[in-house]
C-alpha positions in Angstrom: 1.2 3.0 -41.8 0.7 5.9 -40.5 1.4 5.5 -37.5 3.6 3.2 -38.1 5.8 5.7 -40.0 5.2 8.6 -37.2 7.2 5.8 -34.6 9.8 4.7 -36.5 10.4 8.9 -37.3 10.0 9.4 -33.1 12.5 6.0 -33.2 14.7 8.5 -34.7 15.2 11.3 -32.1 17.7 12.1 -30.1 17.1 12.4 -26.7 16.3 16.6 -26.0 14.5 16.1 -29.6 12.1 13.9 -27.9 11.4 14.9 -24.4 9.9 18.8 -26.8 8.4 16.4 -27.6 6.2 15.2 -25.1 5.9 18.9 -23.7 4.1 19.3 -27.0 1.9 16.7 -26.5 1.4 17.6 -23.0 0.4 21.0 -23.3 -1.1 20.1 -26.6 -4.1 17.6 -25.1 -3.9 19.5 -21.3 -2.6 16.5 -20.1 -0.1 16.1 -17.4 2.7 14.1 -17.5 1.6 11.3 -19.6 4.4 8.9 -19.6 5.0 7.0 -16.6 4.9 9.1 -13.5 0.7 8.3 -13.4 1.6 4.8 -13.4 3.5 5.6 -10.5 1.2 7.7 -8.4 -1.3 4.8 -9.2 0.9 2.0 -7.8 1.2 3.6 -5.0 -2.1 4.3 -3.9 -2.9 0.4 -4.6 -0.3 -0.2 -1.9 -2.3 -1.4 1.3 -1.3 -4.2 4.1 -3.0 -6.6 6.3 -1.2 -6.9 10.5 -1.2 -10.2 11.2 -0.9 -11.6 15.3 0.6 -14.7 14.7 1.7 -15.3 18.8 0.3 -13.5 21.6 2.7 -13.2 24.4 2.1 -12.9 28.0 -0.5 -10.9 28.9 -3.9 -12.6 26.4 -6.1 -10.6 28.4 -3.7 -7.5 27.1 -3.7 -8.7 23.5 -7.5 -8.3 23.7 -8.2 -4.9 25.1 -5.5 -3.8 22.3 -7.8 -5.8 19.0 -10.6 -4.0 21.1 -9.2 -0.4 20.8 -7.8 -1.2 16.9 -11.0 -2.8 16.0 -13.5 -1.5 17.7 -14.6 -4.6 18.5 -16.7 -5.9 21.4 -14.6 -8.2 23.7 -15.9 -11.2 22.5 -15.8 -10.7 18.5 -11.6 -9.7 20.2 -11.1 -12.7 22.3 -12.5 -14.5 19.0 -9.6 -13.0 17.6 -6.6 -14.1 19.7 -7.7 -17.6 20.0 -7.5 -18.0 16.5 -4.2 -17.7 15.6 -3.0 -16.5 12.8 -5.2 -14.2 12.7 -5.7 -11.5 10.6 -6.5 -7.8 13.1 -6.7 -5.3 9.9 -6.5 -5.1 6.5 -6.2 -2.7 3.7 -3.8 0.0 5.2 -1.6 2.0 4.3 2.2 0.7 5.3 2.7 3.5 8.0 -0.5 2.8 10.0 0.4 -0.8 10.5 3.4 -0.4 11.0 2.8 2.2 13.9 0.0 -0.9 14.9 2.8 -3.5 15.2 4.9 -1.5 17.3 1.7 -1.4 20.1 1.8 -5.0 19.8 5.6 -5.3 19.6 5.6 -3.8 23.4 2.9 -6.1 25.2 5.4 -8.7 23.4 3.6 -10.5 20.4 4.3 -11.5 17.4 2.2 -9.4 13.9 3.4 -10.0 10.4 3.3 -7.2 8.0 1.9 -8.4 4.7 
């Protein structure tokens, strides 16, 4: 009941007073940006991507070499990936890294998909 009364009082505040109240709460309890920004940061950190190879293009040898270079797998393991399309080349990487690797595959004529 007590919390409801406090909440109802807070709802009656104008934006400026609400902002002042938030700043006071942050200062009193030693927390930063307690409403919203931490959730946004966690969402950015948690987002990872996978790069899937969907088509080899013309040079299978170049594809196998590139898979080997990117994944540090053996030639045999890299060949197995290229033989079983569609196949995941890398997973759980940042979008920027996935895009950079995708460009390398695009340069040798492969089709890839970032998910």
